[in-house]
C-alpha positions as CSV (number, residue, x, y, z in Angstrom):
1,A,150.0,-143.7,-23.8
2,T,150.4,-141.7,-26.9
3,V,148.6,-144.0,-29.1
4,S,145.9,-144.3,-26.4
5,H,145.3,-140.8,-26.4
6,V,145.2,-140.3,-30.0
7,I,142.5,-143.1,-30.7
8,N,140.4,-142.2,-27.8
9,Q,140.9,-138.5,-28.2
10,T,141.6,-138.2,-24.4
11,K,144.6,-136.0,-24.4
12,F,145.8,-133.2,-26.4
13,V,148.6,-134.6,-29.2
14,T,150.4,-132.6,-31.7
15,N,149.3,-132.9,-35.0
16,E,152.7,-134.3,-36.2
17,T,152.5,-137.1,-33.7
18,R,149.0,-137.5,-34.3
19,Q,149.6,-137.8,-37.7
20,K,152.2,-140.6,-37.2
21,V,150.0,-142.5,-34.8
22,L,147.4,-142.6,-37.4
23,D,150.0,-143.8,-40.4
24,A,151.1,-146.5,-38.1
25,V,147.5,-147.4,-37.3
26,E,146.7,-147.7,-41.1
27,K,149.9,-149.8,-41.8
28,L,149.4,-152.1,-39.3
29,N,145.6,-152.6,-39.9
30,F,145.2,-152.0,-35.8
31,Y,141.9,-152.3,-34.4
32,P,141.6,-151.7,-30.7
33,N,141.0,-154.4,-28.3
34,A,137.5,-153.9,-26.9
35,H,137.6,-156.4,-24.3
36,A,140.6,-154.6,-22.8
37,R,139.1,-151.1,-23.3
38,T,136.0,-152.7,-21.1
39,L,138.9,-153.8,-18.5
40,A,140.6,-150.4,-18.3
41,S,137.4,-148.4,-17.9
42,G,135.2,-150.8,-16.5
43,R,132.6,-150.5,-18.9
44,S,131.9,-150.8,-22.8
45,N,130.4,-149.1,-25.4
46,I,127.8,-151.6,-25.6
47,I,124.1,-150.9,-24.8
48,G,122.0,-154.2,-24.0
49,L,118.3,-154.1,-25.7
50,L,115.3,-156.2,-24.7
51,I,112.6,-156.6,-26.7
52,S,109.4,-159.0,-25.9
53,D,108.8,-160.5,-29.4
54,I,110.8,-160.3,-32.3
55,S,108.2,-161.6,-35.0
56,N,105.9,-158.7,-34.0
57,P,106.7,-156.0,-36.6
58,F,106.1,-153.2,-34.0
59,F,109.8,-154.3,-32.4
60,P,111.8,-154.4,-35.5
61,E,110.7,-151.0,-36.0
62,L,112.0,-149.9,-32.7
63,V,115.0,-151.9,-33.2
64,K,116.0,-149.7,-36.0
65,S,115.2,-146.5,-34.6
66,I,117.4,-147.1,-31.3
67,E,120.4,-148.9,-33.1
68,S,120.2,-145.6,-35.4
69,E,120.4,-143.2,-32.6
70,A,122.8,-145.4,-30.5
71,F,125.3,-145.5,-33.4
72,E,125.0,-141.6,-34.1
73,Q,126.5,-141.3,-30.4
74,G,129.1,-144.0,-30.5
75,F,127.5,-146.9,-29.1
76,N,126.8,-150.2,-30.5
77,I,123.5,-152.6,-29.7
78,M,123.4,-156.2,-28.4
79,L,119.8,-157.4,-28.9
80,F,117.8,-159.8,-26.8
81,N,114.6,-161.5,-27.3
82,T,112.5,-162.3,-24.5
83,N,109.5,-163.9,-25.8
84,Y,107.3,-162.3,-23.2
85,D,109.0,-164.6,-20.4
86,P,110.3,-162.6,-17.4
87,D,112.8,-165.5,-16.5
88,R,114.2,-165.3,-19.8
89,A,114.3,-161.4,-19.2
90,A,115.9,-162.1,-15.9
91,G,118.6,-163.9,-17.3
92,Y,119.6,-161.7,-20.0
93,V,119.7,-158.5,-18.0
94,R,122.0,-160.6,-15.3
95,R,124.0,-161.6,-18.3
96,L,124.3,-158.1,-19.6
97,I,125.6,-157.0,-15.8
98,E,128.2,-159.3,-16.0
99,L,129.5,-158.2,-19.4
100,K,129.7,-154.7,-18.2
101,V,127.5,-152.9,-20.7
102,A,127.1,-149.5,-20.8
103,G,123.7,-149.5,-19.9
104,V,120.3,-151.4,-20.9
105,A,117.2,-150.4,-22.9
106,L,114.2,-152.5,-21.4
107,M,111.8,-152.1,-24.2
108,T,109.7,-155.1,-22.7
109,A,106.6,-155.1,-19.7
110,E,107.6,-158.6,-18.4
111,L,110.4,-157.7,-15.8
112,E,110.0,-159.0,-12.0
113,P,110.2,-155.9,-9.5
114,A,112.9,-157.7,-7.8
115,L,115.3,-157.6,-10.9
116,I,114.3,-153.6,-11.4
117,D,115.7,-153.3,-7.6
118,E,118.8,-155.1,-8.6
119,L,119.5,-152.8,-11.5
120,K,119.5,-149.9,-9.3
121,R,121.4,-151.7,-6.5
122,K,124.2,-152.1,-8.9
123,E,124.0,-148.5,-10.6
124,V,123.1,-149.9,-14.2
125,R,122.2,-147.3,-16.3
126,A,118.8,-148.3,-17.9
127,V,115.6,-147.0,-19.7
128,F,112.6,-148.7,-19.0
129,N,109.2,-148.9,-21.0
130,D,106.3,-147.8,-19.1
131,L,107.4,-149.4,-15.8
132,G,107.0,-146.2,-13.6
133,I,110.5,-146.1,-12.1
134,V,112.7,-143.3,-12.0
135,S,115.8,-142.6,-9.8
136,E,119.5,-142.1,-10.4
137,H,120.7,-143.8,-13.4
138,I,117.4,-144.7,-14.3
139,S,114.8,-143.4,-16.9
140,N,111.2,-144.3,-18.2
141,I,109.2,-144.0,-21.6
142,V,105.6,-143.7,-20.6
143,L,103.6,-144.3,-24.0
144,D,99.9,-142.8,-23.6
145,Y,98.1,-146.1,-24.2
146,S,94.7,-144.8,-21.9
147,A,94.2,-141.6,-24.1
148,G,95.2,-143.8,-27.6
149,I,92.3,-146.5,-26.5
150,H,89.6,-143.4,-25.2
151,E,90.2,-142.0,-28.8
152,A,89.3,-145.3,-30.4
153,V,86.2,-145.8,-28.3
154,R,85.1,-142.0,-29.2
155,H,85.8,-142.7,-32.8
156,L,83.6,-145.7,-33.1
157,V,80.8,-144.1,-30.7
158,S,80.8,-141.1,-33.4
159,L,80.0,-143.5,-35.8
160,G,77.1,-144.9,-34.1
161,H,78.5,-147.9,-32.5
162,K,76.9,-149.0,-29.3
163,R,78.2,-152.5,-28.8
164,I,81.8,-152.5,-28.7
165,A,84.4,-155.3,-27.8
166,H,87.8,-155.4,-26.8
167,I,90.5,-158.0,-27.1
168,S,92.9,-157.2,-24.6
169,G,96.2,-157.9,-23.9
170,S,97.6,-160.2,-21.3
171,S,96.7,-159.5,-17.7
172,Q,100.5,-160.5,-16.7
173,I,101.7,-157.5,-18.7
174,R,101.3,-153.8,-17.2
175,S,100.5,-152.3,-20.8
176,G,98.0,-154.9,-21.2
177,V,96.2,-154.4,-17.8
178,I,96.4,-150.3,-18.7
179,R,94.6,-150.5,-22.0
180,R,91.7,-152.8,-20.5
181,E,91.0,-150.3,-17.9
182,A,91.0,-147.5,-20.3
183,F,88.5,-149.6,-22.4
184,V,86.4,-149.9,-19.6
185,E,86.4,-146.2,-18.7
186,A,85.9,-144.9,-22.1
187,I,82.9,-147.2,-22.3
188,D,81.6,-146.0,-19.1
189,K,82.6,-142.2,-20.5
190,Y,80.9,-142.5,-23.9
191,L,78.2,-145.2,-23.5
192,P,77.2,-144.6,-20.1
193,G,74.6,-147.1,-18.4
194,T,76.4,-150.1,-20.5
195,E,76.6,-153.0,-18.0
196,E,78.1,-155.7,-19.8
197,K,81.7,-155.2,-20.8
198,L,82.7,-157.5,-23.8
199,I,86.4,-158.0,-23.2
200,F,88.4,-161.3,-24.2
201,E,91.7,-161.6,-23.7
202,G,94.8,-162.4,-25.7
203,D,98.6,-162.4,-25.6
204,F,99.2,-159.6,-28.2
205,R,100.1,-162.5,-30.4
206,F,98.4,-162.9,-33.9
207,E,96.8,-166.3,-33.1
208,S,95.3,-165.1,-29.7
209,G,93.5,-162.7,-32.0
210,R,92.3,-165.3,-34.2
211,S,90.8,-167.1,-30.7
212,A,89.5,-164.1,-29.2
213,A,87.3,-163.4,-32.5
214,H,86.4,-167.0,-32.4
215,E,84.8,-166.6,-29.1
216,I,83.3,-163.4,-30.1
217,L,81.7,-165.2,-32.8
218,G,79.9,-167.4,-30.1
219,L,78.2,-164.6,-28.4
220,K,74.2,-164.4,-29.1
221,E,74.6,-161.1,-30.0
222,L,77.7,-159.9,-32.2
223,P,79.2,-156.5,-31.3
224,T,79.0,-153.8,-34.2
225,A,83.1,-153.0,-33.4
226,I,86.0,-154.4,-31.5
227,V,88.9,-152.2,-30.1
228,V,91.8,-154.2,-29.9
229,A,95.0,-154.1,-28.0
230,N,97.5,-154.3,-30.7
231,D,97.7,-154.6,-34.5
232,M,99.1,-158.1,-34.8
233,M,95.7,-159.3,-32.6
234,A,93.4,-157.1,-34.7
235,L,95.2,-158.7,-37.9
236,G,94.4,-162.4,-36.6
237,A,90.8,-161.0,-35.7
238,M,89.9,-159.9,-39.1
239,Q,91.5,-163.3,-40.7
240,E,89.2,-165.2,-38.3
241,L,86.1,-162.8,-39.1
242,K,86.5,-162.9,-42.9
243,A,86.8,-166.8,-42.7
244,K,83.7,-167.0,-41.3
245,G,82.1,-164.7,-43.7
246,I,82.0,-161.5,-41.5
247,K,82.3,-158.2,-43.6
248,I,84.6,-155.6,-42.3
249,P,83.5,-152.8,-41.6
250,Q,80.2,-153.5,-42.9
251,D,79.2,-156.0,-40.5
252,I,81.9,-155.4,-37.8
253,S,84.8,-152.3,-37.5
254,I,88.2,-152.8,-36.0
255,I,90.6,-150.8,-34.3
256,G,94.0,-152.0,-33.8
257,F,96.9,-150.2,-31.7
258,D,100.5,-149.4,-32.9
259,D,100.3,-148.9,-36.8
260,I,102.7,-151.7,-37.7
261,A,103.9,-151.5,-41.2
262,F,101.4,-154.1,-42.1
263,A,98.2,-152.3,-40.6
264,S,98.2,-149.9,-43.8
265,L,98.8,-153.1,-46.0
266,A,95.7,-154.9,-44.6
267,E,92.4,-155.7,-46.3
268,P,90.8,-153.2,-45.5
269,A,93.4,-151.3,-44.2
270,L,93.3,-151.1,-40.4
271,T,92.4,-147.9,-38.4
272,T,94.9,-147.8,-35.5
273,V,96.2,-146.0,-33.0
274,C,99.9,-145.3,-33.5
275,S,102.7,-146.0,-31.2
276,P,105.4,-143.8,-32.8
277,R,108.6,-146.0,-32.6
278,V,111.0,-143.7,-34.1
279,E,110.3,-141.3,-31.3
280,I,110.2,-143.8,-28.9
281,G,113.3,-145.4,-29.6
282,R,115.1,-142.0,-30.1
283,R,114.0,-140.4,-26.9
284,A,114.8,-143.6,-24.8
285,I,118.4,-143.7,-26.0
286,E,118.8,-140.1,-25.7
287,A,117.7,-140.6,-21.9
288,L,120.0,-143.5,-21.3
289,I,122.9,-142.2,-22.9
290,Q,122.6,-139.0,-20.6
291,T,122.8,-141.5,-17.4
292,I,125.7,-142.9,-19.1
293,K,127.7,-139.6,-19.8
294,I,127.0,-137.8,-16.7
295,P,128.2,-139.3,-13.4
296,H,124.8,-139.3,-10.9
297,Q,122.5,-138.3,-13.7
298,Q,118.7,-138.6,-12.4
299,G,117.2,-140.1,-14.8
300,M,113.5,-138.8,-16.5
301,E,110.2,-139.7,-17.2
302,I,109.1,-139.1,-20.9
303,K,106.0,-139.0,-21.9
304,I,104.7,-139.9,-25.6
305,P,101.5,-139.2,-26.9
306,T,99.6,-141.3,-29.4
307,Y,97.2,-140.7,-31.9
308,L,94.3,-142.2,-34.1
309,I,94.6,-143.0,-37.8
310,V,91.5,-143.8,-39.7
311,R,91.4,-146.0,-42.5
312,E,88.9,-148.3,-44.2
313,S,88.3,-150.9,-41.3
314,T,85.7,-148.6,-39.4
315,A,82.3,-147.4,-40.6
316,P,79.0,-146.8,-39.2
317,P,77.1,-149.9,-38.4
318,K,74.5,-151.5,-40.3
319,K,71.0,-150.2,-39.8
320,K,68.6,-153.0,-38.7
C-alpha cells in the first residue's frame, strides 16, 4: 500500500519512507502494471482518438496537437483511422469502451446517432467534432465553417468574380453539408439574383478534387473562380486544371479550406480558409480531461473561428 501511495501520489508518505521506495523502484527497474491499475480504478489513463483520414495532412497536424496536450496532462493517446466509414468508427468506439479508456476524442464526422446515444448511456467521457451534442461528460468543438466559406466568397466577389463554383464535401458528412449550404447562402448574399448554383460533390480526398475539376471543365462556360471544401480537393483540382492548360489564377482562381502545410507549398500558393489545428486539439483535450477529472462535469461547447489566408491562387478575373 505504501509503495502504491508513493508511485501514485495518493497519500502523504514521509520523505524518508518515500526515498526508500524510490530507491527500491530504481534498483529493481520496476514499472507499474497498467492493466492492474485499470482493474483497480475502473479506468485507464488512455484516451482514444478517432480521425477520418490519416493520409490527409490536416489530421496528422491535429493529432500532434492533441497528443502534445494529452502528454502534458499525463494521458496517452491510442489512435484509430476510420477512413470516413461510420461502421468502422462504431467498431473502434465499442472497442475503446471495452478497454475502459479514460475518454474518447472523436475528431470525425461520420458517427451514427445511435452510437452517440450509447456513449451517453455508458457515461463515457467524450469530445466530439461538430456533432452538436453537449451533455454531462460530453463536449463539442464547433469550427465556424460557415463564416469561413462566406469570407472566401466575399473575397472573390471583391476581386470582381461573378461566376463562382463550389467543390463540396460529401453530402453524407455534416461538415460537408454545412460548407455547401454556406456557399449557397454566400452566393445569394454577395451575388444576388444568381440562379445557377455551380456545385460539384467530392469526398474530401485529392482524387475527388481532380474528378470535380474534370466535370467543371466540361461546362459550356467555365467559372472564373472555385471555392473548395478542403485543401486536399483544392490541390487535386489545381492539378487537373493545370494538366488541361488552365492557368491559376489567370484563368481560374481557387480557394481551399483548412490551411494544411502543403497549401503554402503549392504552385501557386493556395489561398485558403484556416482551421487552426493547434487550438482545436488543445481545446478538445482540455474539455475532455475536465470531464474525466471532475465527476458529473457538464460538457462544454467550444466555438473556434476560422480566417482567410490570401496567397497567390486568387486574382481578379480576366477582362473579356
